[in-house]
Wavefront OBJ file of the C-alpha trace (Angstrom):
o trace
v 2.401 42.790 32.846
v 4.194 44.603 29.715
v 7.749 44.114 29.532
v 10.368 46.394 28.177
v 11.362 45.669 24.594
v 14.743 44.164 24.726
v 15.074 41.992 21.467
v 17.641 39.092 21.437
v 20.570 39.440 18.768
v 20.850 35.968 17.601
v 21.684 35.426 14.180
v 19.271 34.471 11.599
v 18.652 30.662 11.636
v 17.429 29.370 8.301
v 15.212 26.531 7.992
v 14.339 26.135 4.391
v 15.083 28.619 1.354
v 14.185 28.378 -2.466
v 13.046 30.681 -4.733
v 9.568 31.113 -3.791
v 9.669 30.944 0.119
v 12.339 31.356 3.107
v 11.513 29.747 6.514
v 13.195 30.937 9.578
v 13.449 30.081 13.455
v 12.173 33.258 15.388
v 13.696 33.838 18.884
v 11.566 34.316 21.550
v 11.603 38.177 22.719
v 11.482 39.462 18.962
v 8.711 41.080 17.366
v 7.599 39.604 14.092
v 6.875 43.002 12.444
v 7.715 46.556 13.694
v 6.002 48.187 16.475
v 4.867 51.911 16.513
v 8.156 54.111 17.594
v 11.861 53.721 16.563
v 12.296 51.661 19.584
v 10.229 48.871 18.064
v 11.648 48.754 14.646
v 13.839 46.006 15.302
v 11.863 42.795 14.062
v 12.169 39.581 12.544
v 10.527 40.848 9.143
v 13.403 43.708 8.949
v 15.830 40.969 9.894
v 14.828 38.705 7.142
v 14.522 41.455 4.509
v 18.047 42.536 5.104
v 19.160 38.819 3.820
v 16.377 38.767 1.330
v 15.276 42.063 0.259
v 12.053 40.728 -1.464
v 10.685 38.862 1.465
v 6.948 39.427 2.408
v 5.138 38.944 5.531
v 2.839 35.888 5.568
v 1.777 35.471 9.231
v 3.037 36.327 12.724
v 3.678 34.691 16.009
v 3.687 36.528 19.435
v 6.578 38.600 20.363
v 7.360 35.787 23.017
v 6.669 33.028 21.188
v 9.720 31.087 19.171
v 9.517 28.737 16.513
v 9.083 28.246 12.665
v 7.876 31.306 10.475
v 7.560 31.413 6.719
v 8.017 34.439 4.679
v 6.988 34.765 0.592
v 9.682 35.885 -1.676
v 7.237 36.702 -4.495
v 3.711 38.156 -4.693
v 2.270 35.077 -5.828
v 3.714 32.895 -3.116
v 2.300 35.774 -0.374
v -0.933 35.303 -2.008
v -1.063 31.659 -2.218
v 0.324 31.094 1.272
v -1.938 33.752 2.887
v -4.744 32.091 1.420
v -4.064 28.782 3.177
v -3.810 30.646 6.602
v -7.092 32.354 5.659
v -8.726 29.043 5.067
v -7.034 27.118 7.752
v -5.553 24.370 5.274
v -2.169 24.702 7.088
v -1.306 22.758 10.187
v 0.488 24.364 13.001
v 1.765 22.521 16.123
v 3.352 23.887 19.237
v 4.898 22.997 22.183
v 4.267 24.769 25.639
v 5.419 23.826 29.267
v 2.506 24.791 31.423
v 2.261 25.386 35.239
v 0.788 22.319 36.992
v 0.360 18.746 36.365
v -2.358 18.227 33.509
v -4.365 15.062 34.885
v -6.149 14.207 31.214
v -4.039 12.894 28.642
v -5.470 15.143 25.674
v -8.312 17.199 25.043
v -10.135 20.042 22.989
v -10.648 23.434 24.019
v -13.627 25.419 22.203
v -13.678 28.750 23.843
v -14.476 32.087 21.662
v -12.166 34.870 22.202
v -12.157 38.780 22.167
v -9.724 41.212 22.933
v -9.832 42.555 26.554
v -10.060 46.202 25.315
v -9.180 48.178 28.537
v -6.301 45.685 29.037
v -5.138 45.309 25.649
v -3.251 43.225 24.113
v -4.839 41.013 26.536
v -7.613 38.701 25.154
v -10.223 37.092 26.929
v -13.088 34.350 26.844
v -16.290 35.834 25.626
v -19.341 33.674 24.862
v -21.691 36.337 23.505
v -19.250 38.198 21.250
v -16.090 36.203 20.904
v -14.641 34.974 17.718
v -14.667 30.906 17.627
v -11.158 29.629 18.664
v -10.371 25.913 18.959
v -7.173 24.197 20.377
v -6.696 20.498 20.354
v -3.849 19.385 22.908
v -2.167 16.606 24.055
v 0.163 15.855 27.035
v 3.371 14.525 26.366
v 5.259 14.916 29.735
v 4.270 15.523 33.085
v 5.938 15.819 36.702
v 7.744 18.013 39.035
v 4.667 20.430 39.300
v 4.514 21.051 35.424
v 3.531 19.578 32.001
v 4.277 19.772 28.607
v 1.757 19.886 26.058
v 1.648 19.562 22.330
v -0.923 22.100 21.144
v -2.647 22.026 17.576
v -4.810 25.333 16.932
v -7.515 24.907 14.610
v -7.975 28.396 14.318
v -5.591 31.684 14.449
v -6.855 34.001 17.305
v -4.840 36.448 18.877
v -2.940 34.696 22.168
v -5.193 31.745 21.525
v -2.850 29.202 23.030
v -1.897 31.431 25.944
v -5.809 32.036 26.834
v -6.821 28.435 26.327
v -4.108 27.230 28.708
v -4.950 29.687 31.056
v -8.602 28.379 30.732
v -7.587 25.127 31.681
v -6.012 26.411 34.977
v -2.524 25.431 33.333
v -1.021 28.940 32.079
v 2.118 28.642 30.028
v 5.227 29.405 32.197
v 6.926 32.593 31.637
v 3.991 34.220 30.072
v 4.068 37.839 31.121
v 0.623 38.706 30.423
v -1.287 35.652 31.519
v 1.168 34.129 34.184
v 3.073 37.046 35.445
v 3.949 35.412 38.817
v 6.040 32.766 36.461
v 7.895 35.216 34.368
v 11.032 35.850 36.780
v 11.515 31.978 37.063
v 11.863 31.534 33.688
v 14.086 33.165 30.782
v 11.410 33.319 28.098
v 7.674 32.283 27.767
v 7.544 28.481 27.381
v 5.850 28.305 23.900
v 7.622 27.183 20.543
v 6.118 26.859 17.351
v 7.536 23.642 16.412
v 6.018 22.452 12.971
v 4.162 24.248 10.304
v 2.757 22.510 7.385
v 1.807 24.247 4.347
v 1.366 23.493 0.550
v 4.279 24.851 -1.443
v 3.007 28.237 -3.432
v 4.165 26.641 -6.583
v 3.018 23.065 -6.217
v 0.023 23.745 -8.488
v 2.305 25.487 -11.178
v 4.383 22.599 -10.966
v 1.474 20.061 -11.592
v 0.419 21.963 -14.497
v 3.868 21.416 -15.933
v 3.928 17.772 -15.193
v 0.641 16.633 -16.750
v -2.349 18.144 -18.636
v -5.479 19.482 -17.644
v -4.537 20.333 -14.141
v -7.218 21.153 -11.678
v -5.572 20.332 -8.318
v -3.228 18.354 -6.727
v -3.985 14.875 -5.252
v -2.254 14.118 -1.788
v -1.501 10.847 -0.182
v -0.175 10.381 3.604
v 3.421 10.428 3.745
v 4.985 8.134 6.476
v 8.287 6.977 7.522
v 9.360 3.337 8.085
v 12.361 3.137 10.659
v 14.401 0.491 12.045
v 15.910 -0.538 8.578
v 19.457 -1.725 8.049
v 20.329 -2.630 4.583
v 23.865 -3.976 3.757
v 25.113 -2.364 7.240
v 23.619 0.990 6.521
v 20.603 2.533 8.325
v 17.720 4.081 6.374
v 14.812 5.956 6.985
v 12.256 4.902 4.259
v 9.604 7.768 2.854
v 6.265 5.878 2.178
v 3.306 7.315 0.358
v 0.445 5.112 1.026
v -3.323 5.439 1.966
v -3.461 1.833 3.353
v -3.339 1.166 7.178
v -0.600 -1.134 8.920
v 1.940 -0.807 5.791
v 4.238 1.523 7.246
v 3.829 0.139 10.889
v 4.404 -3.665 9.533
v 7.295 -3.011 7.547
v 9.159 -1.130 10.269
v 8.158 -3.676 12.729
v 9.846 -6.514 10.636
v 12.734 -4.244 10.162
v 13.070 -4.049 14.197
v 12.946 -7.956 14.298
v 15.890 -8.297 11.636
v 17.920 -5.417 12.807
v 19.645 -7.477 15.650
v 20.771 -10.064 13.243
v 22.116 -7.793 10.622
v 19.026 -6.501 8.851
v 18.858 -7.160 5.261
v 21.654 -8.010 2.673
v 20.850 -6.694 -0.880
v 22.439 -6.634 -4.440
v 21.631 -4.943 -7.735
v 22.807 -5.964 -11.276
v 23.802 -3.230 -13.393
v 21.110 -0.886 -14.599
v 20.025 -2.194 -18.016
v 17.224 -1.574 -19.749
v 15.675 -3.030 -22.930
v 14.363 -1.106 -26.030
v 12.293 -3.031 -28.440
v 12.356 -2.325 -32.110
v 9.513 -4.434 -33.947
v 10.312 -5.334 -37.514
v 7.342 -6.763 -39.843
v 7.214 -7.690 -43.232
v 10.160 -10.268 -43.273
v 9.737 -13.550 -44.859
v 13.055 -15.081 -43.337
v 13.517 -14.217 -39.375
v 16.696 -16.110 -39.444
v 18.595 -13.979 -42.041
v 17.156 -10.822 -40.776
v 18.747 -11.995 -37.269
v 22.005 -12.445 -39.052
v 21.916 -9.209 -40.662
v 21.182 -7.329 -37.628
v 24.150 -8.930 -35.723
v 26.322 -8.125 -38.620
v 25.483 -4.261 -38.219
v 25.753 -4.673 -34.329
v 28.553 -2.612 -33.754
v 27.351 0.292 -36.080
v 23.982 0.178 -34.654
v 25.142 0.491 -31.029
v 27.740 3.362 -32.228
v 24.580 5.276 -33.718
v 22.392 4.619 -30.714
v 25.180 6.169 -28.631
v 25.742 9.040 -30.902
v 23.397 11.648 -29.299
v 24.036 11.053 -25.669
v 27.618 11.768 -24.827
v 26.563 12.832 -21.244
v 25.231 9.116 -20.662
v 28.193 7.402 -22.428
v 30.593 9.655 -20.405
v 29.202 8.449 -17.325
v 29.734 4.793 -18.187
v 26.311 4.170 -19.574
v 24.856 3.991 -23.204
v 23.762 1.122 -25.437
v 25.947 -1.806 -24.689
v 24.599 -5.026 -26.746
v 21.737 -6.150 -28.782
v 19.594 -9.123 -28.898
v 17.241 -10.358 -31.908
v 14.174 -12.250 -30.950
v 12.386 -14.198 -33.648
v 8.736 -14.866 -34.192
v 8.562 -17.016 -37.223
v 4.859 -17.644 -36.775
v 2.402 -14.813 -35.714
v -1.157 -13.676 -36.901
v 0.827 -11.094 -39.001
v 3.355 -13.747 -40.443
v 6.955 -13.836 -39.410
v 8.264 -11.117 -37.136
v 11.732 -9.802 -35.746
v 12.252 -7.865 -32.567
v 15.524 -6.163 -31.918
v 16.240 -5.574 -28.491
v 18.787 -3.067 -27.641
v 20.466 -3.083 -24.024
v 21.018 0.154 -22.539
v 22.918 1.229 -19.245
v 21.006 4.003 -18.142
v 23.136 4.735 -14.738
v 20.976 6.455 -12.418
v 18.035 7.188 -14.634
v 14.648 5.335 -14.810
v 15.685 5.096 -18.393
v 12.314 5.196 -20.534
v 13.185 8.456 -22.335
v 16.673 7.634 -23.125
v 16.041 4.047 -24.281
v 12.821 5.319 -26.338
v 15.022 8.031 -27.897
v 17.649 5.459 -29.036
v 14.796 3.182 -30.663
v 13.288 5.928 -32.420
v 16.923 6.983 -33.829
v 17.555 3.407 -34.969
v 14.632 2.446 -36.701
v 15.175 3.933 -40.064
v 18.635 2.283 -40.088
v 16.981 -0.926 -39.184
v 14.452 -0.564 -41.912
v 17.388 0.173 -44.372
v 19.486 -2.917 -43.391
v 16.842 -5.526 -43.146
v 14.247 -4.447 -45.975
v 11.408 -4.695 -43.287
v 8.956 -2.289 -41.816
v 9.830 -0.937 -38.097
v 6.197 -0.614 -36.164
v 6.815 -0.337 -32.465
v 10.143 1.237 -30.912
v 9.667 1.580 -27.192
v 11.246 0.602 -23.755
v 9.754 -2.815 -22.192
v 9.066 -2.464 -18.530
v 10.128 -6.224 -17.855
v 13.546 -4.943 -16.775
v 14.878 -8.740 -16.509
v 18.253 -7.293 -16.775
v 17.991 -4.478 -14.137
v 17.311 -6.791 -10.889
v 17.431 -6.191 -7.170
v 17.633 -8.853 -4.782
v 17.284 -8.889 -0.810
v 17.931 -11.400 1.870
v 16.970 -11.803 5.519
v 17.572 -14.177 8.096
v 16.195 -14.552 11.541
v 16.861 -16.940 14.360
v 13.684 -18.657 15.624
v 14.326 -16.808 19.139
v 14.208 -13.640 17.098
v 10.359 -14.295 16.036
v 8.763 -15.534 19.407
v 5.393 -13.881 19.932
v 3.028 -14.164 23.089
v 0.985 -17.028 22.034
v 3.669 -18.695 19.492
v 7.155 -19.818 19.532
v 9.499 -18.583 17.107
v 9.675 -21.960 15.543
v 6.120 -22.147 15.008
v 6.031 -18.830 13.508
v 8.976 -19.725 11.043
v 7.306 -22.897 9.944
v 3.831 -21.208 9.592
v 5.408 -18.424 7.338
v 7.268 -21.017 5.214
v 3.874 -23.148 4.821
v 1.940 -19.832 3.908
v 4.523 -19.026 1.327
v 4.521 -22.508 -0.012
v 0.944 -22.008 -1.188
v 2.115 -18.830 -3.226
v 4.628 -20.969 -5.149
v 2.026 -23.508 -6.410
v -0.973 -21.572 -6.541
v -1.458 -18.470 -8.657
v -4.882 -17.479 -6.975
v -2.889 -17.135 -3.772
v 0.407 -15.690 -5.781
v -1.406 -12.654 -6.905
v -2.408 -11.506 -3.293
v 0.918 -12.391 -2.021
v 2.802 -10.445 -4.674
v 0.225 -7.585 -4.018
v 1.239 -7.546 -0.129
v 4.978 -7.307 -1.565
v 3.778 -4.318 -3.678
v 2.212 -2.690 -0.507
v 5.801 -2.005 0.710
v 7.310 -1.105 -2.752
v 4.775 0.923 -4.495
v 4.991 3.648 -1.604
v 8.575 4.239 -1.681
v 8.412 4.442 -5.724
v 5.621 6.894 -5.242
v 7.393 9.005 -2.854
v 10.442 9.033 -4.597
v 8.940 10.295 -7.958
v 9.608 6.921 -9.880
v 7.046 5.091 -12.272
v 5.036 2.709 -9.609
v 3.184 1.256 -12.877
v 6.137 0.464 -14.494
v 7.606 -1.271 -11.447
v 4.373 -3.126 -10.818
v 4.001 -4.363 -14.593
v 7.674 -5.609 -14.209
v 7.198 -7.312 -11.325
v 4.040 -9.313 -12.131
v 5.763 -10.041 -15.706
v 8.689 -11.332 -13.720
v 6.618 -13.570 -11.580
v 5.245 -15.128 -14.546
v 8.487 -15.750 -16.330
v 8.544 -19.497 -15.934
v 5.167 -19.609 -17.664
v 3.323 -19.861 -14.498
v 2.436 -17.036 -12.314
v 4.339 -17.480 -8.734
v 5.501 -15.624 -5.608
v 8.345 -12.933 -6.016
v 9.745 -14.235 -2.284
v 10.921 -17.500 -1.231
v 10.913 -18.546 2.598
v 12.857 -21.543 4.126
v 14.279 -22.956 7.372
v 17.995 -22.870 7.437
v 19.890 -26.033 8.984
v 20.984 -23.687 12.006
v 17.357 -23.176 13.072
v 16.686 -19.713 11.322
v 13.789 -18.198 8.859
v 15.274 -17.140 5.571
v 13.750 -15.233 3.116
v 14.488 -13.591 -0.108
v 13.202 -11.420 -2.962
v 14.292 -10.940 -6.549
v 12.476 -8.611 -8.862
v 12.870 -5.944 -11.739
v 13.854 -2.535 -10.085
v 13.828 0.174 -12.849
v 14.148 3.093 -10.419
v 16.137 6.425 -11.082
v 17.428 9.449 -9.004
v 17.376 11.589 -11.868
v 14.979 12.940 -14.548
v 11.089 13.059 -14.352
v 9.239 13.572 -11.128
v 12.445 12.739 -9.175
v 13.874 16.182 -10.129
v 10.457 18.369 -10.771
v 8.589 17.214 -7.541
v 9.915 18.814 -4.332
v 8.579 16.128 -1.915
v 10.250 13.487 -4.234
v 13.653 15.462 -3.779
v 12.968 15.681 0.041
v 12.342 11.872 0.257
v 15.371 11.044 -1.904
v 17.487 13.394 0.626
v 15.748 11.739 3.507
v 16.891 8.390 2.276
v 20.674 9.468 1.747
v 20.733 6.725 -1.171
v 23.945 7.498 -3.443
v 22.838 5.595 -6.627
v 19.778 4.146 -8.341
v 21.109 0.601 -7.565
v 21.192 1.447 -3.918
v 17.474 2.670 -4.060
v 16.352 -0.550 -5.819
v 18.233 -2.669 -3.019
v 16.358 -0.654 -0.166
v 13.081 -1.051 -2.034
v 13.704 -4.742 -2.603
v 14.284 -5.217 1.293
v 11.154 -3.185 2.159
v 9.035 -5.524 -0.158
v 10.604 -8.448 1.484
v 10.071 -7.068 5.110
v 6.343 -6.166 4.133
v 5.862 -9.749 2.658
v 7.278 -11.127 5.964
v 4.771 -9.059 7.982
v 1.655 -10.317 5.954
v 2.693 -13.959 6.244
v 3.603 -13.750 10.039
v 0.056 -12.257 10.623
v -1.512 -15.093 8.482
v 0.097 -17.836 9.819
v -0.535 -16.796 13.459
v -3.229 -14.312 14.665
v -4.891 -13.723 11.359
v -4.222 -10.462 9.001
v -7.389 -8.555 10.219
v -6.439 -7.949 13.847
v -3.796 -5.211 13.488
v -5.431 -4.132 10.089
v -8.656 -3.299 11.504
v -7.316 -1.377 14.525
v -5.763 1.051 11.936
v -8.844 0.684 9.594
v -11.254 1.750 12.509
v -9.288 5.152 12.796
v -10.294 5.831 9.355
v -13.764 5.097 9.827
v -13.648 7.361 12.965
v -12.435 10.020 10.981
v -14.884 9.564 8.162
v -17.661 9.649 10.275
v -16.766 12.857 11.873
v -14.593 12.355 15.039
v -11.719 14.748 15.421
v -8.825 15.141 17.644
v -8.929 13.106 21.206
v -12.302 12.116 20.072
v -10.683 9.792 17.505
v -9.205 7.429 19.887
v -12.491 7.257 21.959
v -14.391 6.036 18.909
v -11.694 3.731 18.031
v -11.705 1.846 21.262
v -15.543 1.956 21.615
v -15.808 0.149 18.078
v -12.996 -2.416 18.810
v -14.510 -3.208 22.306
v -17.938 -3.804 20.619
v -16.495 -5.790 17.758
v -18.437 -3.373 15.454
v -16.092 -1.191 13.230
v -18.605 0.614 11.052
v -19.557 3.941 9.800
v -22.831 3.777 11.334
v -21.422 2.645 14.957
v -18.899 5.365 14.672
v -21.450 8.121 13.852
v -23.502 6.729 16.757
v -20.619 6.702 19.163
v -19.754 10.276 18.388
v -23.724 11.370 18.644
v -23.299 9.988 22.186
v -26.003 7.037 21.403
l 1 2 3 4 5 6 7 8 9 10 11 12 13 14 15 16 17 18 19 20 21 22 23 24 25 26 27 28 29 30 31 32 33 34 35 36 37 38 39 40 41 42 43 44 45 46 47 48 49 50 51 52 53 54 55 56 57 58 59 60 61 62 63 64 65 66 67 68 69 70 71 72 73 74 75 76 77 78 79 80 81 82 83 84 85 86 87 88 89 90 91 92 93 94 95 96 97 98 99 100 101 102 103 104 105 106 107 108 109 110 111 112 113 114 115 116 117 118 119 120 121 122 123 124 125 126 127 128 129 130 131 132 133 134 135 136 137 138 139 140 141 142 143 144 145 146 147 148 149 150 151 152 153 154 155 156 157 158 159 160 161 162 163 164 165 166 167 168 169 170 171 172 173 174 175 176 177 178 179 180 181 182 183 184 185 186 187 188 189 190 191 192 193 194 195 196 197 198 199 200 201 202 203 204 205 206 207 208 209 210 211 212 213 214 215 216 217 218 219 220 221 222 223 224 225 226 227 228 229 230 231 232 233 234 235 236 237 238 239 240 241 242 243 244 245 246 247 248 249 250 251 252 253 254 255 256 257 258 259 260 261 262 263 264 265 266 267 268 269 270 271 272 273 274 275 276 277 278 279 280 281 282 283 284 285 286 287 288 289 290 291 292 293 294 295 296 297 298 299 300 301 302 303 304 305 306 307 308 309 310 311 312 313 314 315 316 317 318 319 320 321 322 323 324 325 326 327 328 329 330 331 332 333 334 335 336 337 338 339 340 341 342 343 344 345 346 347 348 349 350 351 352 353 354 355 356 357 358 359 360 361 362 363 364 365 366 367 368 369 370 371 372 373 374 375 376 377 378 379 380 381 382 383 384 385 386 387 388 389 390 391 392 393 394 395 396 397 398 399 400 401 402 403 404 405 406 407 408 409 410 411 412 413 414 415 416 417 418 419 420 421 422 423 424 425 426 427 428 429 430 431 432 433 434 435 436 437 438 439 440 441 442 443 444 445 446 447 448 449 450 451 452 453 454 455 456 457 458 459 460 461 462 463 464 465 466 467 468 469 470 471 472 473 474 475 476 477 478 479 480 481 482 483 484 485 486 487 488 489 490 491 492 493 494 495 496 497 498 499 500 501 502 503 504 505 506 507 508 509 510 511 512 513 514 515 516 517 518 519 520 521 522 523 524 525 526 527 528 529 530 531 532 533 534 535 536 537 538 539 540 541 542 543 544 545 546 547 548 549 550 551 552 553 554 555 556 557 558 559 560 561 562 563 564 565 566 567 568 569 570 571 572 573 574 575 576 577 578 579 580 581 582 583 584 585
């Protein structure tokens, strides 16, 4: 049944806009592109071009389908996006309401399609000459004689989802072509394009401007940890990480802590150190005295080129002088400049100041300056977080909350006294910290270096966290570590995903970002200690690891869950076993 064209007059709904692309929400009943004849001229493309004259078509949706469509604003963007659709590197997710109650939870439809020429634009299944068409589906809701499906097309054939749903015996409700008997009972066809994932057309160009010899962009899975409450504020935490269980573990510990106030956190001032190495001196004590005599002039010189930072309340605030009277090179003095970098990571600012001061330092000391560079041991820029959970909040099916709490404290104690355990203990903390640092475009290598150096500040490498039992029967945990992260500068501004991650978190300062990161590190540590002290670290981890094994062995869609269950039931999580399951052996 072909219905008259009566396009809706809804205003244009923008989902995203930048200099290269625009994404809009197409209403049902509106053509994507003009049809033949003046009566079919009104379409989404012409409406978008009214607001964005340079808009270019990239892909289409059926007239009766609603949802997200993306348009290019430059020829380069159009070519790049079109290639992604052609090579099927995009990901499309649709939501459909279909007739009847679907019995299975998920499945894959692999039926080739071809135009039903006498009845065009109708399509039909044809195993002889049809083009390959594959759709993965998952049932999300069922009842009252209908079902809701999540549809993920792996190909992009005309009417693919409509014909594939019909082939299941569950046509899309309100479909005027394939389910005309339901058309008058619904205001529109119940099919909506909910999600469209693309690689931004200038991502490679951006990457080429960030590092040298660019050949591509390497991606990590980006998840969102939930349930976090820090200083009374709720946060969603973006985490870029490839290791299974990290996001889930952090989210679960945050859920345990939330009823008891979540995490409390604090942060010192954003002071970074810059080091200026002075060699060729015979009397370090005399050089120290000279540098302090010139303290104010050195601070003034350091601040002379960055009036913006000074205007924001930052800048060089003080100096320290460290003497090394006996080194393999003879006596040495190192001048530290202490710089408040505000909401920046600070490396460029501090390095610039150190470079500027070097000639002046040589002049007043008579020595020779070698290194002038920031230190990643940001021991004056420290984030702290605490959590307190009563025993009752820690109960597990086979363990009392009291046993869990004491087990965590006992496991943590080993990390305090044994550097071999402390290394793995702190690595687990960084499992929670690094993914946020990466997702927000900050320097995870600097954070790692500072954290591990801070763990050895007593001269012996120890845990970054402390766990104890309080007098009112509660588990108390705390963390303290350097946290040199920023909201401005570097990849935090040049990388669109980093900007999106920071927008998701809704942090208002670099200090607040550091507090949240510290809280996640503490939560991750609690999750690892809880697992070690109770059921063992492998149980949950291996369940998620099994998914990676299944995918690497070739499992797709609903088949992944089947392979994972079979491997877990057999107690054999290996690539060879996964392949045997897939092959039906």
